[in-house]
MDTraj code that builds the backbone (N, CA, C; nanometers):
import mdtraj as md
import numpy as np

residues = "MET THR LYS ILE ASN LEU LYS TRP VAL TYR ALA PHE VAL LEU ILE LEU SER LEU LEU PHE LEU SER GLN GLN ALA LEU ALA TYR GLN ARG HIS VAL LYS SER ILE ASP LEU VAL LYS LYS GLU ILE LYS THR THR LYS ALA LYS SER ASN ASP TYR LYS ILE GLN ALA GLN GLN LEU ASN LYS VAL LYS LYS ALA ASP ILE ARG ASP THR GLN ALA VAL GLU LYS THR GLY ASN THR PHE LEU ASN GLU MET PHE ALA LEU LEU PRO LYS LEU ASN LYS SER ASP VAL THR SER SER VAL ALA THR ASP LYS VAL THR SER ALA PHE LEU GLY ALA THR PHE GLY GLY ASP VAL ASP GLU GLY THR PRO THR PHE HIS LEU GLU SER ASN ASP ILE VAL TYR SER THR ALA ALA ASP GLY SER GLY LEU GLY PHE GLY THR VAL LYS TYR GLN LEU GLY LYS THR GLU THR SER THR THR LEU LEU MET HIS ILE GLU ASN GLY LYS ILE THR GLU LEU GLN THR GLY ALA VAL LYS ASP THR SER GLY ARG LYS".split()
xyz = np.array([
    [0.0815, -0.1175, 0.0000],
    [0.0000, 0.0000, 0.0000],
    [0.0869, 0.1255, 0.0000],
    [0.1977, 0.1200, 0.0616],
    [0.2876, 0.2329, 0.0614],
    [0.3444, 0.2543, -0.0785],
    [0.3615, 0.1429, -0.1547],
    [0.4110, 0.1603, -0.2905],
    [0.3056, 0.2276, -0.3767],
    [0.1811, 0.1948, -0.3584],
    [0.0734, 0.2569, -0.4354],
    [0.0607, 0.4024, -0.3947],
    [0.0636, 0.4287, -0.2677],
    [0.0544, 0.5667, -0.2212],
    [0.1753, 0.6475, -0.2688],
    [0.2878, 0.5849, -0.2687],
    [0.4081, 0.6545, -0.3138],
    [0.3984, 0.6859, -0.4635],
    [0.3407, 0.5947, -0.5440],
    [0.3217, 0.6217, -0.6868],
    [0.2272, 0.7390, -0.7067],
    [0.1227, 0.7419, -0.6227],
    [0.0259, 0.8517, -0.6330],
    [0.0906, 0.9848, -0.5921],
    [0.1719, 0.9783, -0.4967],
    [0.2407, 1.0997, -0.4500],
    [0.3359, 1.1487, -0.5608],
    [0.4114, 1.0537, -0.6199],
    [0.5015, 1.0928, -0.7301],
    [0.4212, 1.1500, -0.8483],
    [0.3113, 1.0860, -0.8802],
    [0.2267, 1.1317, -0.9910],
    [0.1713, 1.2708, -0.9597],
    [0.1273, 1.2883, -0.8350],
    [0.0723, 1.4182, -0.7940],
    [0.1795, 1.5278, -0.8012],
    [0.2987, 1.4944, -0.7527],
    [0.4106, 1.5904, -0.7560],
    [0.4487, 1.6191, -0.9014],
    [0.4472, 1.5167, -0.9845],
    [0.4800, 1.5353, -1.1256],
    [0.3762, 1.6256, -1.1931],
    [0.2501, 1.6042, -1.1657],
    [0.1434, 1.6876, -1.2235],
    [0.1569, 1.8316, -1.1757],
    [0.1837, 1.8486, -1.0455],
    [0.2038, 1.9842, -0.9918],
    [0.3243, 2.0512, -1.0577],
    [0.4292, 1.9759, -1.0787],
    [0.5493, 2.0308, -1.1437],
    [0.5185, 2.0733, -1.2864],
    [0.4431, 1.9878, -1.3590],
    [0.4055, 2.0221, -1.4959],
    [0.3152, 2.1458, -1.4997],
    [0.2220, 2.1560, -1.4075],
    [0.1357, 2.2743, -1.3997],
    [0.2191, 2.3999, -1.3709],
    [0.3123, 2.3866, -1.2792],
    [0.3998, 2.4997, -1.2439],
    [0.4828, 2.5432, -1.3642],
    [0.5395, 2.4460, -1.4360],
    [0.6214, 2.4784, -1.5537],
    [0.5371, 2.5421, -1.6654],
    [0.4144, 2.4891, -1.6855],
    [0.3295, 2.5472, -1.7904],
    [0.2871, 2.6891, -1.7512],
    [0.2620, 2.7138, -1.6234],
    [0.2307, 2.8497, -1.5762],
    [0.3481, 2.9433, -1.6005],
    [0.4680, 2.8965, -1.5743],
    [0.5882, 2.9772, -1.5954],
    [0.6095, 3.0057, -1.7438],
    [0.5822, 2.9040, -1.8277],
    [0.5967, 2.9234, -1.9715],
    [0.4961, 3.0266, -2.0228],
    [0.3703, 3.0202, -1.9758],
    [0.2695, 3.1188, -2.0143],
    [0.3063, 3.2586, -1.9638],
    [0.3549, 3.2668, -1.8434],
    [0.3962, 3.3958, -1.7872],
    [0.5127, 3.4541, -1.8689],
    [0.6070, 3.3687, -1.9073],
    [0.7203, 3.4126, -1.9883],
    [0.6707, 3.4642, -2.1238],
    [0.5762, 3.3932, -2.1845],
    [0.5216, 3.4327, -2.3137],
    [0.4498, 3.5684, -2.3030],
    [0.3706, 3.5899, -2.1977],
    [0.3038, 3.7189, -2.1762],
    [0.4068, 3.8296, -2.1556],
    [0.5127, 3.7969, -2.0844],
    [0.6189, 3.8937, -2.0586],
    [0.6872, 3.9355, -2.1897],
    [0.7145, 3.8383, -2.2774],
    [0.7775, 3.8675, -2.4067],
    [0.6846, 3.9542, -2.4920],
    [0.5541, 3.9244, -2.4920],
    [0.4582, 4.0049, -2.5675],
    [0.4526, 4.1478, -2.5146],
    [0.4532, 4.1625, -2.3837],
    [0.4484, 4.2982, -2.3282],
    [0.5768, 4.3752, -2.3597],
    [0.6912, 4.3067, -2.3630],
    [0.8170, 4.3723, -2.4005],
    [0.8102, 4.4170, -2.5471],
    [0.7547, 4.3337, -2.6354],
    [0.7394, 4.3719, -2.7754],
    [0.6489, 4.4937, -2.7907],
    [0.5403, 4.4960, -2.7126],
    [0.4505, 4.6110, -2.7168],
    [0.5214, 4.7388, -2.6713],
    [0.6005, 4.7274, -2.5668],
    [0.6745, 4.8435, -2.5169],
    [0.7762, 4.8905, -2.6208],
    [0.8432, 4.7954, -2.6869],
    [0.9393, 4.8311, -2.7916],
    [0.8696, 4.9044, -2.9056],
    [0.7525, 4.8551, -2.9475],
    [0.6775, 4.9208, -3.0538],
    [0.6351, 5.0612, -3.0109],
    [0.5936, 5.0739, -2.8883],
    [0.5526, 5.2051, -2.8362],
    [0.6713, 5.3018, -2.8335],
    [0.7864, 5.2528, -2.7952],
    [0.9075, 5.3361, -2.7933],
    [0.9428, 5.3792, -2.9358],
    [0.9332, 5.2857, -3.0303],
    [0.9630, 5.3170, -3.1702],
    [0.8667, 5.4233, -3.2234],
    [0.7386, 5.4084, -3.1935],
    [0.6378, 5.5050, -3.2373],
    [0.6630, 5.6421, -3.1755],
    [0.6945, 5.6421, -3.0471],
    [0.7225, 5.7686, -2.9788],
    [0.8460, 5.8360, -3.0360],
    [0.9463, 5.7575, -3.0683],
    [1.0697, 5.8120, -3.1271],
    [1.0403, 5.8713, -3.2651],
    [0.9601, 5.8025, -3.3446],
    [0.9240, 5.8531, -3.4772],
    [0.8459, 5.9843, -3.4652],
    [0.7514, 5.9892, -3.3708],
    [0.6754, 6.1129, -3.3486],
    [0.7686, 6.2248, -3.3037],
    [0.8634, 6.1917, -3.2190],
    [0.9596, 6.2902, -3.1701],
    [1.0411, 6.3476, -3.2858],
    [1.0858, 6.2610, -3.3766],
    [1.1602, 6.3078, -3.4937],
    [1.0732, 6.3972, -3.5818],
    [0.9468, 6.3593, -3.5989],
    [0.8549, 6.4422, -3.6769],
    [0.8379, 6.5794, -3.6118],
    [0.8250, 6.5801, -3.4791],
    [0.8096, 6.7073, -3.4078],
    [0.9352, 6.7934, -3.4207],
    [1.0525, 6.7298, -3.4203],
    [1.1777, 6.8050, -3.4382],
    [1.1795, 6.8723, -3.5755],
    [1.1406, 6.7972, -3.6776],
    [1.1382, 6.8519, -3.8138],
    [1.0382, 6.9668, -3.8227],
    [0.9208, 6.9482, -3.7637],
    [0.8205, 7.0539, -3.7655],
    [0.8696, 7.1770, -3.6908],
    [0.9398, 7.1566, -3.5800],
    [0.9930, 7.2696, -3.5039],
    [1.0976, 7.3453, -3.5856],
    [1.1830, 7.2715, -3.6583],
    [1.2822, 7.3376, -3.7431],
    [1.2140, 7.4181, -3.8528],
    [1.1090, 7.3622, -3.9130],
    [1.0367, 7.4348, -4.0168],
    [0.9672, 7.5574, -3.9578],
    [0.9143, 7.5434, -3.8381],
    [0.8498, 7.6560, -3.7723],
    [0.9505, 7.7666, -3.7435],
    [1.0720, 7.7282, -3.7033],
    [1.1763, 7.8282, -3.6806],
    [1.2095, 7.9018, -3.8098],
    [1.2138, 7.8280, -3.9202],
    [1.2401, 7.8918, -4.0492],
    [1.1291, 7.9910, -4.0823],
    [1.0051, 7.9511, -4.0580],
    [0.8922, 8.0386, -4.0867],
    [0.8984, 8.1632, -3.9998],
    [0.9329, 8.1465, -3.8733],
    [0.9414, 8.2618, -3.7836],
    [1.0534, 8.3559, -3.8259],
    [1.1618, 8.3001, -3.8804],
    [1.2746, 8.3822, -3.9221],
    [1.2527, 8.4439, -4.0596],
    [1.1683, 8.3833, -4.1408],
    [1.1461, 8.4318, -4.2767],
    [1.0629, 8.5596, -4.2736],
    [1.0996, 8.6539, -4.3563],
    [1.0234, 8.7771, -4.3679],
    [0.9567, 8.7761, -4.5047],
    [0.8272, 8.7461, -4.5054],
    [0.7571, 8.7336, -4.6334],
    [0.7388, 8.8686, -4.7011],
    [0.7690, 8.9773, -4.6301],
    [0.7610, 9.1097, -4.6925],
    [0.8829, 9.1383, -4.7781],
    [0.9905, 9.0627, -4.7580],
    [1.1126, 9.0849, -4.8345],
    [1.0998, 9.0168, -4.9705],
    [1.0730, 9.0958, -5.0722],
    [1.0504, 9.0417, -5.2061],
    [1.1656, 9.0725, -5.3002],
    [1.2760, 9.1232, -5.2491],
    [1.3860, 9.1654, -5.3364],
    [1.4401, 9.0513, -5.4216],
    [1.4594, 8.9361, -5.3636],
    [1.5179, 8.8240, -5.4388],
    [1.4271, 8.7796, -5.5526],
    [1.2973, 8.7635, -5.5250],
    [1.2062, 8.7180, -5.6302],
    [1.1829, 8.8286, -5.7325],
    [1.1827, 8.9531, -5.6881],
    [1.1668, 9.0647, -5.7819],
    [1.2873, 9.0733, -5.8754],
    [1.4065, 9.0515, -5.8212],
    [1.5279, 9.0527, -5.9036],
    [1.5211, 8.9423, -6.0092],
    [1.4764, 8.8239, -5.9688],
    [1.4631, 8.7125, -6.0635],
    [1.3641, 8.7470, -6.1737],
    [1.2479, 8.8005, -6.1367],
    [1.1463, 8.8370, -6.2356],
    [1.1951, 8.9449, -6.3303],
    [1.2603, 9.0480, -6.2761],
    [1.3108, 9.1559, -6.3612],
    [1.4224, 9.1071, -6.4527],
    [1.5078, 9.0188, -6.4015],
    [1.6144, 8.9616, -6.4848],
    [1.5532, 8.8865, -6.6024],
    [1.4510, 8.8082, -6.5748],
    [1.3845, 8.7320, -6.6808],
    [1.3273, 8.8255, -6.7873],
    [1.2540, 8.9282, -6.7450],
    [1.1930, 9.0203, -6.8411],
    [1.3002, 9.0935, -6.9219],
    [1.4038, 9.1395, -6.8543],
    [1.5109, 9.2104, -6.9254],
    [1.5797, 9.1194, -7.0261],
    [1.6052, 8.9945, -6.9859],
    [1.6667, 8.8976, -7.0780],
    [1.5787, 8.8752, -7.2001],
    [1.4508, 8.8525, -7.1763],
    [1.3608, 8.8221, -7.2873],
    [1.3530, 8.9389, -7.3847],
    [1.3343, 9.0595, -7.3339],
    [1.3175, 9.1734, -7.4241],
    [1.4492, 9.2166, -7.4877],
    [1.5620, 9.1802, -7.4294],
    [1.6916, 9.2103, -7.4913],
    [1.7281, 9.1062, -7.5960],
    [1.6913, 8.9802, -7.5741],
    [1.7324, 8.8728, -7.6640],
    [1.6378, 8.8498, -7.7815],
    [1.5102, 8.8726, -7.7620],
    [1.4136, 8.8360, -7.8656],
    [1.4385, 8.9039, -8.0003],
    [1.4701, 9.0317, -8.0068],
    [1.4912, 9.0910, -8.1394],
    [1.6180, 9.0405, -8.2073],
    [1.7112, 8.9826, -8.1318],
    [1.8426, 8.9472, -8.1860],
    [1.8542, 8.8016, -8.2311],
    [1.7705, 8.7149, -8.1802],
    [1.7878, 8.5713, -8.2038],
    [1.6646, 8.5108, -8.2685],
    [1.6833, 8.3908, -8.3187],
    [1.5669, 8.3126, -8.3586],
    [1.4945, 8.2710, -8.2319],
    [1.3654, 8.2517, -8.2437],
    [1.2881, 8.2164, -8.1243],
    [1.3398, 8.0888, -8.0590],
    [1.3888, 7.9957, -8.1366],
    [1.4333, 7.8680, -8.0794],
    [1.5647, 7.8821, -8.0027],
    [1.6371, 7.9929, -8.0242],
    [1.7652, 8.0131, -7.9571],
    [1.7527, 8.0802, -7.8207],
    [1.6366, 8.1316, -7.7900],
    [1.6204, 8.2125, -7.6694],
    [1.6191, 8.1237, -7.5453],
    [1.7083, 8.1543, -7.4527],
    [1.7108, 8.0864, -7.3229],
    [1.7249, 8.1919, -7.2149],
    [1.7025, 8.1525, -7.0923],
    [1.7119, 8.2455, -6.9804],
    [1.7976, 8.1844, -6.8705],
    [1.8735, 8.2690, -6.8046],
    [1.9560, 8.2210, -6.6936],
    [1.8744, 8.1994, -6.5673],
    [1.7519, 8.2540, -6.5638],
    [1.6703, 8.2439, -6.4420],
    [1.5363, 8.1760, -6.4656],
    [1.5202, 8.1100, -6.5783],
    [1.3933, 8.0432, -6.6056],
    [1.4183, 7.9124, -6.6788],
    [1.3266, 7.8212, -6.6601],
    [1.3359, 7.6928, -6.7284],
    [1.3002, 7.7123, -6.8761],
    [1.3359, 7.6157, -6.9590],
    [1.3038, 7.6220, -7.1019],
    [1.1526, 7.6256, -7.1243],
    [1.0788, 7.5554, -7.0407],
    [0.9333, 7.5524, -7.0510],
    [0.8756, 7.6927, -7.0274],
    [0.9319, 7.7651, -6.9295],
    [0.8867, 7.9009, -6.9004],
    [0.9192, 7.9935, -7.0165],
    [1.0407, 7.9823, -7.0676],
    [1.0820, 8.0664, -7.1810],
    [0.9914, 8.0413, -7.3002],
    [0.9611, 7.9162, -7.3265],
    [0.8732, 7.8799, -7.4372],
    [0.7334, 7.9384, -7.4171],
    [0.6822, 7.9313, -7.2956],
    [0.5489, 7.9871, -7.2659],
    [0.5490, 8.1385, -7.2870],
    [0.6564, 8.2044, -7.2460],
    [0.6666, 8.3494, -7.2637],
    [0.6709, 8.3844, -7.4117],
    [0.7489, 8.3100, -7.4890],
    [0.7580, 8.3347, -7.6331],
    [0.6218, 8.3184, -7.7000],
    [0.5528, 8.2128, -7.6641],
    [0.4214, 8.1879, -7.7234],
    [0.3217, 8.2966, -7.6899],
    [0.3300, 8.3517, -7.5699],
    [0.2340, 8.4529, -7.5274],
    [0.2661, 8.5915, -7.5830],
    [0.3919, 8.6185, -7.6095],
    [0.4297, 8.7541, -7.6515],
    [0.4625, 8.7622, -7.8004],
    [0.5470, 8.6743, -7.8479],
    [0.5931, 8.6791, -7.9859],
    [0.4858, 8.6228, -8.0787],
    [0.4088, 8.5290, -8.0309],
    [0.3030, 8.4679, -8.1105],
    [0.3587, 8.3732, -8.2131],
    [0.2944, 8.3690, -8.3285],
    [0.3352, 8.2785, -8.4356],
    [0.4513, 8.3344, -8.5156],
    [0.4684, 8.2830, -8.6340],
    [0.5767, 8.3288, -8.7215],
    [0.5544, 8.4738, -8.7620],
    [0.6615, 8.5474, -8.7728],
    [0.6551, 8.6868, -8.8148],
    [0.7162, 8.6939, -8.9539],
    [0.6376, 8.7424, -9.0496],
    [0.6816, 8.7441, -9.1891],
    [0.7745, 8.8600, -9.2230],
    [0.7705, 8.9663, -9.1466],
    [0.8444, 9.0866, -9.1837],
    [0.9859, 9.0883, -9.1278],
    [1.0494, 8.9741, -9.1145],
    [1.1861, 8.9697, -9.0618],
    [1.1850, 8.9787, -8.9103],
    [1.2913, 9.0352, -8.8553],
    [1.2997, 9.0475, -8.7107],
    [1.2294, 9.1754, -8.6672],
    [1.1186, 9.1637, -8.5938],
    [1.0444, 9.2835, -8.5554],
    [1.1101, 9.3527, -8.4358],
    [1.0711, 9.4776, -8.4171],
    [1.1140, 9.5423, -8.2930],
    [1.0322, 9.4814, -8.1812],
    [1.0950, 9.4634, -8.0714],
    [1.0301, 9.3979, -7.9585],
    [1.0787, 9.4738, -7.8364],
    [0.9960, 9.5613, -7.7847],
    [1.0421, 9.6564, -7.6846],
    [0.9495, 9.6560, -7.5633],
    [1.0079, 9.6448, -7.4443],
    [0.9312, 9.6499, -7.3198],
    [0.8937, 9.7943, -7.2911],
    [0.7654, 9.8211, -7.2824],
    [0.7183, 9.9563, -7.2508],
    [0.7109, 9.9758, -7.0999],
    [0.6442, 9.8844, -7.0311],
    [0.6317, 9.8958, -6.8845],
    [0.5861, 9.7629, -6.8278],
    [0.6046, 9.7497, -6.6970],
    [0.5473, 9.6327, -6.6282],
    [0.5003, 9.6761, -6.4913],
    [0.3920, 9.6195, -6.4509],
    [0.3380, 9.6500, -6.3180],
    [0.3278, 9.5219, -6.2348],
    [0.4295, 9.4401, -6.2454],
    [0.4276, 9.3115, -6.1747],
    [0.4529, 9.3343, -6.0260],
    [0.3687, 9.2738, -5.9450],
    [0.3800, 9.2805, -5.7993],
    [0.4293, 9.1446, -5.7515],
    [0.5259, 9.1466, -5.6608],
    [0.5866, 9.0229, -5.6134],
    [0.5481, 8.9969, -5.4684],
    [0.5400, 8.8689, -5.4362],
    [0.5160, 8.8281, -5.2977],
    [0.5983, 8.7032, -5.2697],
    [0.6321, 8.6842, -5.1440],
    [0.7096, 8.5651, -5.1071],
    [0.6350, 8.4858, -5.0010],
    [0.6631, 8.3574, -4.9995],
    [0.6091, 8.2681, -4.8974],
    [0.7176, 8.2441, -4.7935],
    [0.6798, 8.1849, -4.6826],
    [0.7758, 8.1609, -4.5742],
    [0.8862, 8.0652, -4.6147],
    [0.8609, 7.9799, -4.7129],
    [0.9639, 7.8856, -4.7573],
    [1.0606, 7.9467, -4.8579],
    [1.0426, 8.0752, -4.8887],
    [1.1347, 8.1431, -4.9798],
    [1.0886, 8.1452, -5.1243],
    [0.9850, 8.0681, -5.1564],
    [0.9334, 8.0709, -5.2937],
    [0.8554, 8.2008, -5.3117],
    [0.8279, 8.2346, -5.4358],
    [0.7585, 8.3597, -5.4588],
    [0.6698, 8.3563, -5.5806],
    [0.5900, 8.4610, -5.5922],
    [0.5010, 8.4799, -5.7052],
    [0.5212, 8.6209, -5.7585],
    [0.5124, 8.6334, -5.8880],
    [0.5082, 8.7640, -5.9512],
    [0.3847, 8.7683, -6.0379],
    [0.3011, 8.8709, -6.0182],
    [0.1761, 8.8790, -6.0940],
    [0.1559, 9.0216, -6.1416],
    [0.1229, 9.0360, -6.2685],
    [0.0944, 9.1680, -6.3219],
    [0.0963, 9.1676, -6.4730],
    [0.0913, 9.2886, -6.5283],
    [0.0816, 9.3056, -6.6727],
    [0.2099, 9.3641, -6.7285],
    [0.2508, 9.3108, -6.8412],
    [0.3671, 9.3617, -6.9135],
    [0.3148, 9.4258, -7.0427],
    [0.3490, 9.5537, -7.0618],
    [0.3132, 9.6218, -7.1872],
    [0.4382, 9.6283, -7.2720],
    [0.4230, 9.5940, -7.3996],
    [0.5384, 9.5920, -7.4887],
    [0.4951, 9.6258, -7.6298],
    [0.5916, 9.6520, -7.7123],
    [0.5664, 9.6835, -7.8520],
    [0.6279, 9.5730, -7.9365],
    [0.5459, 9.5149, -8.0192],
    [0.5902, 9.4111, -8.1115],
    [0.5673, 9.4655, -8.2517],
    [0.6778, 9.5002, -8.3187],
    [0.6642, 9.5689, -8.4468],
    [0.6086, 9.7073, -8.4217],
    [0.4943, 9.7379, -8.4844],
    [0.4314, 9.8690, -8.4644],
    [0.3105, 9.8593, -8.3720],
    [0.2829, 9.7404, -8.3234],
    [0.1644, 9.7184, -8.2411],
    [0.2013, 9.7194, -8.0933],
    [0.1300, 9.8043, -8.0167],
    [0.1498, 9.8028, -7.8714],
    [0.0500, 9.7038, -7.8130],
    [0.0984, 9.6167, -7.7302],
    [0.0131, 9.5124, -7.6738],
    [0.0528, 9.4861, -7.5292],
    [-0.0219, 9.3982, -7.4647],
    [0.0111, 9.3638, -7.3256],
    [-0.0315, 9.2206, -7.2988],
    [0.0280, 9.1655, -7.1970],
    [-0.0098, 9.0318, -7.1512],
    [0.0065, 9.0269, -7.0005],
    [-0.0739, 8.9454, -6.9381],
    [-0.0671, 8.9284, -6.7934],
    [0.0163, 8.8049, -6.7637],
    [0.1067, 8.8181, -6.6682],
    [0.1959, 8.7080, -6.6319],
    [0.1768, 8.6699, -6.4860],
    [0.1828, 8.5413, -6.4597],
    [0.1901, 8.4889, -6.3236],
    [0.3122, 8.3981, -6.3202],
    [0.4151, 8.4419, -6.2470],
    [0.5409, 8.3673, -6.2402],
    [0.5533, 8.2988, -6.1053],
    [0.5891, 8.1714, -6.1069],
    [0.6188, 8.0966, -5.9850],
    [0.7707, 8.0898, -5.9748],
    [0.8250, 8.1392, -5.8638],
    [0.9697, 8.1500, -5.8492],
    [1.0145, 8.0663, -5.7300],
    [1.1083, 7.9758, -5.7553],
    [1.1642, 7.8900, -5.6496],
    [1.3145, 7.8831, -5.6666],
    [1.3863, 7.9031, -5.5571],
    [1.5329, 7.8941, -5.5555],
    [1.5978, 7.9785, -5.6648],
    [1.5486, 8.1005, -5.6821],
    [1.6090, 8.1920, -5.7768],
    [1.5827, 8.1601, -5.9228],
    [1.4818, 8.0761, -5.9496],
    [1.4515, 8.0378, -6.0879],
    [1.3002, 8.0386, -6.1070],
    [1.2571, 8.0873, -6.2213],
    [1.1145, 8.0849, -6.2538],
    [1.0829, 7.9448, -6.3052],
    [0.9980, 7.8747, -6.2314],
    [0.9705, 7.7345, -6.2627],
    [0.8401, 7.7153, -6.3383],
    [0.7522, 7.8157, -6.3330],
    [0.6248, 7.8038, -6.4024],
    [0.5797, 7.9432, -6.4409],
    [0.5183, 7.9554, -6.5563],
    [0.4693, 8.0835, -6.6051],
    [0.3313, 8.0629, -6.6646],
    [0.2370, 8.1421, -6.6169],
    [0.1027, 8.1401, -6.6751],
    [0.0818, 8.2759, -6.7397],
    [0.0271, 8.2757, -6.8587],
    [0.0085, 8.4007, -6.9323],
    [-0.1356, 8.4127, -6.9773],
    [-0.1722, 8.5334, -7.0099],
    [-0.3074, 8.5549, -7.0599],
    [-0.3467, 8.6994, -7.0433],
    [-0.4742, 8.7249, -7.0554],
    [-0.5273, 8.8594, -7.0366],
    [-0.6263, 8.8542, -6.9215],
    [-0.6116, 8.9469, -6.8300],
    [-0.7030, 8.9548, -6.7161],
    [-0.7868, 9.0801, -6.7344],
    [-0.9185, 9.0640, -6.7274],
    [-1.0078, 9.1778, -6.7444],
    [-1.0536, 9.2261, -6.6084],
    [-1.0690, 9.3581, -6.5966],
    [-1.1209, 9.4184, -6.4740],
    [-1.2721, 9.4051, -6.4752],
    [-1.3254, 9.3271, -6.3821],
    [-1.4700, 9.3072, -6.3756],
    [-1.5313, 9.3835, -6.2591],
    [-1.4531, 9.4758, -6.2008],
    [-1.5036, 9.5494, -6.0847],
    [-1.5969, 9.6624, -6.1252],
    [-1.5947, 9.7023, -6.2521],
    [-1.6789, 9.8126, -6.2960],
    [-1.6107, 9.9474, -6.2866],
    [-1.4903, 9.9493, -6.2311],
    [-1.4132, 10.0756, -6.2214],
    [-1.3548, 10.1087, -6.3571],
    [-1.3324, 10.2367, -6.3803],
    [-1.2703, 10.2791, -6.5061],
    [-1.1367, 10.3410, -6.4818],
])
top = md.Topology()
chain = top.add_chain()
for i, resn in enumerate(residues, 1):
    res = top.add_residue(resn, chain, resSeq=i)
    for name in ("N", "CA", "C"):
        top.add_atom(name, md.element.get_by_symbol(name[0]), res)
traj = md.Trajectory(xyz[None], top)
């Protein structure tokens, strides 16, 4: 009877040991999962922190930027206009390039001002006036908007320009005619 009781005691102790080990294994597994969650949370917090640092740097740039200072973008716009009106009478239209504008911008300007083929040789092409107003954004980019009056041959004409200026270069140019719909004369 002691042998039977002893077998039961060993079996009971073995079962208790197995239960204890399985509890420890489950606890270890929960612990590993919670560590993974904490690691993910730390990674997310670090990423947010980096984003906040970048936003703070951009905010500092905005605070330091003076959007009233339009000298740089105005210089770029005036350089472009001076180049175009100085070069157009001297060159073929396909030869015209600008040091401060992309080829696409130069092409758009040519199409809006010079128009199609001119049969009478090289026409006079003279800038009469411009009333372009410039503005800058906090990131340093700028806009120039206004009307350019010029003489092409014997015809005085005008066109409205909207220039997008980034990093000292005109990257986009929109042209056309803007009508005053306010009723003022």
